[in-house]
C-alpha positions in Angstrom: 111.6 102.4 111.3 110.4 105.4 109.8 114.2 106.4 109.4 114.9 103.3 107.9 112.3 103.0 105.3 113.5 107.0 104.5 117.3 105.6 104.3 116.2 102.9 101.3 113.8 104.8 99.5 116.9 107.3 99.7 119.0 104.6 98.6 116.9 103.9 95.5 117.3 107.0 94.1 121.1 107.1 94.4 123.1 105.3 91.0 124.6 102.2 92.5 128.3 102.2 92.4 131.6 99.9 93.0 130.5 96.2 94.0 126.5 96.3 94.1 126.6 97.7 90.4 129.2 95.0 89.4 126.9 92.6 90.7 123.8 93.5 89.3 125.9 93.4 85.7 127.6 89.9 86.2 124.2 88.9 87.1 122.5 90.5 84.3 124.4 89.8 81.4 124.6 86.1 80.9 120.9 85.9 81.6 120.4 88.1 78.4 123.1 86.1 76.6 120.9 83.1 77.4 117.8 84.6 77.1 118.6 85.9 73.3 120.5 82.8 72.4 117.3 80.9 73.6 115.1 83.3 71.8 116.9 82.9 68.5 117.0 79.5 68.1 113.6 78.0 70.3 111.4 80.2 68.3 109.0 78.2 66.6 106.7 79.8 63.9 105.5 83.5 64.3 104.9 85.6 67.0 101.8 87.1 67.9 103.1 91.2 69.0 99.9 92.2 69.9 99.6 89.3 72.5 103.5 89.7 73.4 102.6 93.7 74.3 99.8 92.3 76.5 101.2 90.2 78.3 103.6 92.5 78.9 101.5 95.0 80.3 99.9 92.5 83.0 103.1 91.4 84.0 103.8 94.9 84.3 100.2 95.7 86.2 100.6 92.6 88.4 104.5 93.7 89.5 102.4 96.9 90.8 100.5 95.0 93.1 102.0 93.9 96.2 101.2 92.2 99.4 103.2 91.9 102.3 104.6 88.3 103.3 107.3 87.5 106.4 109.6 88.1 103.9 108.8 91.2 103.0 106.4 92.5 100.0 105.5 90.2 97.3 104.0 90.6 94.1 101.4 88.1 92.4 103.3 87.7 88.7 103.0 84.0 88.8 99.5 84.6 88.1 100.8 86.1 84.6 104.1 83.9 84.1 102.4 81.1 83.9 99.9 81.0 81.4 102.3 83.5 79.3 104.6 79.8 79.2 101.9 78.3 77.2 100.7 81.4 75.5 103.2 82.8 74.0 106.4 80.6 72.5 108.1 80.0 76.0 112.0 80.4 74.2 110.6 84.4 74.3 109.2 84.2 77.9 112.5 85.1 79.5 113.1 88.6 77.2 109.4 89.3 77.9 109.9 89.0 81.3 112.6 91.7 81.4 110.2 94.2 79.5 107.5 93.6 82.0 110.4 94.0 84.9 111.5 97.1 83.0 107.6 98.3 82.3 106.9 98.0 86.1 110.0 100.2 87.2 109.0 102.8 84.9 106.5 104.5 87.2 109.1 105.0 89.8 112.0 106.1 87.7 109.4 109.0 86.1 108.5 110.1 89.5 112.4 110.4 90.8 111.6 107.4 93.1 113.7 105.3 91.6 117.6 106.3 89.5 117.2 105.4 86.1 120.6 103.5 86.1 119.1 101.0 88.9 117.4 99.3 85.5 120.5 97.4 84.9 119.3 95.2 88.1 116.2 94.2 85.7 118.0 91.4 84.2 119.6 89.8 87.1 115.9 89.7 88.9 114.8 87.5 86.2 116.6 84.5 86.2 113.6 83.0 87.4 111.9 82.6 84.1 114.8 81.1 82.1 114.8 77.6 83.6 110.9 77.1 83.0 110.6 78.0 79.2 114.2 75.9 78.5 112.2 73.2 79.8 109.1 74.1 77.7 111.4 74.4 74.4 113.1 70.9 75.4 109.8 69.0 75.9 107.9 70.8 73.0 105.2 72.0 75.2 102.7 73.7 73.0 99.4 74.1 75.2 98.1 73.5 79.0 96.9 69.8 79.2 96.9 68.6 83.3 98.4 65.4 81.6 101.6 67.2 82.1 101.4 67.8 85.8 105.0 66.0 86.4 106.2 68.5 83.8 104.9 72.0 85.1 106.4 70.4 88.5 109.9 70.2 86.9 109.6 73.6 86.0 108.3 75.1 88.6 111.7 73.6 90.6 113.5 75.1 87.9 112.3 78.3 88.4 113.4 78.3 91.9 116.1 77.3 91.4 116.9 79.9 88.7 115.9 82.6 91.5 117.8 81.2 94.0 121.3 81.2 91.6 120.6 84.5 90.8 119.6 86.1 93.9 122.8 84.3 95.7 125.0 85.6 92.9 123.8 89.2 93.2 123.6 88.5 97.2 127.0 87.3 97.4 129.1 89.7 95.0 127.4 93.1 96.5 127.2 92.7 100.1 129.5 89.6 100.7 126.6 87.5 102.2 126.6 83.8 102.7 123.5 82.5 100.0 121.7 80.5 102.5 120.7 83.3 104.5 118.4 84.2 101.3 116.4 80.8 102.2 114.5 82.4 105.0 113.3 85.2 102.5 112.9 83.0 99.1 111.0 80.6 101.4 107.9 83.0 101.4 107.8 83.8 97.9 108.4 80.3 96.6 105.7 79.5 99.1 103.4 82.1 97.4 104.3 81.4 94.0 103.5 77.6 94.3 99.9 78.6 95.8 99.4 80.9 92.8 100.8 78.6 89.8 97.3 76.4 89.7 95.3 79.4 89.2 98.1 79.9 86.4 97.7 77.2 85.0 93.7 77.1 85.2 94.3 80.5 83.3 96.1 78.9 80.9 93.9 75.8 80.3 91.1 78.6 79.9 93.3 80.4 77.3 92.8 77.2 74.8 89.2 78.0 74.4 89.6 81.4 74.8 92.8 83.2 73.4 92.7 86.3 75.9 91.5 84.4 78.8 94.6 84.5 81.1 93.6 88.4 81.7 91.1 87.4 83.6 93.1 86.8 86.3 94.0 90.4 86.8 91.2 91.4 89.3 92.4 88.4 91.8 95.7 90.6 91.9 94.0 93.5 92.5 91.7 92.0 95.3 94.9 90.7 97.0 96.3 94.5 96.7 92.9 95.0 98.1 93.3 92.6 100.9 96.9 93.6 101.4 96.1 97.0 101.7 93.7 96.5 104.4 96.4 94.1 106.1 99.1 96.5 106.1 96.7 99.1 108.0 95.9 96.9 110.4 99.6 96.2 111.0 100.2 100.1 111.0 97.5 99.8 113.6 99.0 97.0 115.8 102.3 98.7 115.2 100.7 101.9 117.0 98.7 100.4 119.2 102.1 98.0 120.7 104.2 100.9 121.0 101.5 103.0 122.8 101.5 99.7 125.5 105.3 99.7 125.6 105.7 103.6 126.3 102.5 102.7 129.2 104.8 99.6 130.3 107.8 101.8 130.3 106.3 104.7 132.1 104.7 102.4 134.9 108.3 100.8 135.1 109.4 104.2 135.9 107.2 105.4 138.5 107.9 102.2 140.2 111.3 102.7 140.3 110.5 106.3 141.4 108.4 104.4 144.5 111.0 102.2 145.4 114.4 102.6 144.4 115.4 99.1 145.0 112.0 97.3 143.8 112.6 99.3 140.3 116.4 98.5 140.2 115.9 94.7 140.8 112.7 94.7 138.0 114.8 96.0 135.6 118.1 93.3 136.4 114.7 90.5 135.8 113.6 92.0 132.8 117.6 91.3 131.2 118.0 87.9 132.8 114.3 86.8 131.5 114.8 87.9 127.8 118.3 85.8 128.0 116.3 82.7 129.1 113.3 83.1 126.7 116.1 83.3 124.0 117.8 80.3 125.5 114.1 78.8 125.0 113.7 80.0 121.4 110.2 82.2 122.5 108.5 83.3 119.7 108.1 87.4 119.6 104.7 87.7 121.2 105.2 85.0 123.8 108.9 86.5 124.2 107.4 90.0 124.5 105.0 89.1 127.5 108.0 88.0 129.4 109.4 91.1 128.9 106.5 93.2 130.0 106.1 90.4 132.8 109.5 90.8 133.9 109.2 94.4 134.3 106.2 94.8 136.0 106.1 91.8 137.8 106.3 93.8 141.0 104.1 96.9 139.9 101.2 95.6 142.5 104.2 96.3 145.2 103.1 100.4 145.2 100.3 99.8 147.3 101.8 97.3 149.4 103.1 99.4 152.8 106.6 100.8 152.6 106.7 99.3 156.7 106.3 96.3 154.8 108.3 96.3 151.9 111.6 97.2 153.8 111.0 95.3 157.2 114.4 94.0 158.1 113.5 91.1 159.3 110.7 87.8 158.7 107.0 89.3 157.8 104.3 87.9 160.3 101.1 86.1 159.0 99.3 89.2 158.4 101.9 90.9 156.7 103.1 88.0 154.4 99.1 88.0 153.1 99.0 91.6 152.6 102.6 91.5 150.8 101.2 88.7 148.6 98.2 90.3 147.5 101.0 92.7 145.3 100.3 90.2 141.8 96.5 90.7 142.2 96.8 94.2 142.5 99.3 94.5 139.5 97.0 92.4 137.7 94.5 94.9 138.5 96.5 97.4 137.5 97.0 96.2 134.2 93.6 95.2 133.6 92.5 99.0 133.6 95.1 99.8 130.7 93.5 97.0 128.8 95.2 95.1 125.6 98.4 93.5 125.5 98.8 94.7 129.1 95.8 93.0 130.2 97.7 89.9 128.7 100.3 90.8 130.8 98.7 91.3 133.7 98.4 87.4 133.7 101.9 86.9 133.9 102.0 89.2 136.8 98.9 87.4 138.4 101.2 83.9 138.1 104.6 85.4 138.6 105.1 84.0 142.2 102.9 80.5 141.3 105.2 77.4 142.1 105.8 74.6 140.0 104.3 72.2 142.2 101.5 74.1 142.9 102.1 75.6 146.6 102.7 78.9 144.8 100.4 81.9 145.2 97.7 83.0 144.9 96.0 80.7 142.6 98.1 77.2 143.3 98.6 76.8 139.8 100.9 74.2 139.1 103.2 72.8 136.4 102.0 73.6 132.6 98.7 75.3 134.3 101.0 78.4 134.5 102.0 80.2 131.8 105.2 79.6 130.2 106.3 83.2 130.2 105.1 83.6 134.2 107.7 80.5 135.1 110.4 82.4 132.7 109.9 85.4 135.1 110.1 83.3 138.5 113.1 82.2 138.0 114.6 85.4 136.8 112.8 87.1 139.3 114.0 84.6 142.1 117.7 84.5 140.8 118.0 88.4 141.0 116.7 88.7 144.4 118.8 85.9 145.8 122.2 87.9 144.6 121.1 91.2 145.5 121.3 92.8 149.3 118.1 93.7 150.7 117.0 94.9 154.0 116.4 91.5 155.8 118.6 89.4 153.3 121.9 89.5 152.1 123.1 88.5 148.3 124.4 85.4 148.5 127.1 84.1 145.9 125.6 83.7 141.8 127.6 79.9 142.0 124.9 79.7 145.3 122.1 81.2 143.7 122.5 78.7 140.6 122.9 75.7 142.7 119.3 76.8 144.8 117.8 77.2 141.2 118.8 73.7 140.1 117.9 72.0 143.9 114.4 73.8 143.5 114.1 72.6 139.9 110.7 70.7 139.6 109.2 72.2 143.1 109.3 75.5 142.7 110.7 76.2 139.2 109.8 74.7 135.7 112.8 72.1 135.3 113.1 73.3 131.5 113.6 76.9 132.3 116.0 76.4 135.0 117.7 74.2 132.6 117.5 77.7 129.9 118.6 80.0 132.8 121.3 78.1 133.9 123.0 77.4 130.2 122.7 81.6 130.2 124.3 81.9 133.4 127.1 79.6 132.6 128.4 81.2 129.0 128.1 84.9 130.6 128.4 86.8 133.6 125.3 86.9 135.0 123.1 89.8 133.5 121.5 91.1 136.5 124.3 91.6 138.6 125.3 95.2 136.4 121.9 96.0 137.0 120.5 95.5 140.6 124.0 96.5 141.7 124.2 99.5 139.7 
């Protein structure tokens, strides 16, 4: 991740060339022409230069207050953009936005973090401002009133449309990416802007009584930055902890491999197949991580199982079977000592030999009482065990093992997990085979 960040920063310090430069020029020139024509023909009366300068400064300040979202970094400029449409002549708002964006980037240019030539991209970034300004000019809006909320909703939709069109044009020209890939990113931006717009409208309403009341939103932007800074700190700590837990899990996996070659190799195969099943089930990241670590460490408790039981070339007697079945409990106990994420993984390890019909061990859980991650590990574990040679059994052909999964769906295994596993197996060679026979 640090290398990716370093590469991105390095790229910003370099001038744009080729398709990237052409894309921003092509997106920016039509905007400047349209904004210039709107300002030339849509302004009625005098323009208060001091107010324009204050808005440019305020919007630039808001642009420096970044907070994180699923899409990356967002800025609360909507808090200033909305009152700008009411307090200033709306015909000049697009050009004011361009000036604010340029001023926002100026500190980075002076500090050498941004190549000056990259300011060429600023006009193309301001397409979101054109649609609302045109609507306000055509509707003759001069002051904020709640009665005109349908018009404001239309202006917000125009803002999103302009943002989409401008971004799609730049991305498609610069990187040859399909515009629909932008929706995942822009959806987060639009949601934040939609939530901040009513507050911006309140600032516009307040500005009717007090001309510069819109400046009162600046502390709110600063507050969001404080929250964002704290959130970034917590995310950074969580990433560090996650990396530590992953390292611990990998270390335990390596120890398991050293302790017993078959068990370690088997666990690696289970991980690959379990993750393929998790992806087929479209599991979210947190649950998928439980699947990965649970598959990796589901046999960790076997380190405490006597080797003569693990490698016995024949059926286990009742006492030996009871000893063997303690490995899930021992595994959970080991991971509980580590704590944190691996404590959650310990619950998956403990439940990895439960049966869907409640006849498993150690707690005789059934159906949805068994964590879904454990149900996935159970299927991947069983398939890997059936298709590999062990001291007490020969390997089954993949087709036979798949039939066993199908035949035991609803009794030993979750039927939905089995369906996902069979879907994976029909698309590609079973991923466990290359690892367990290597």
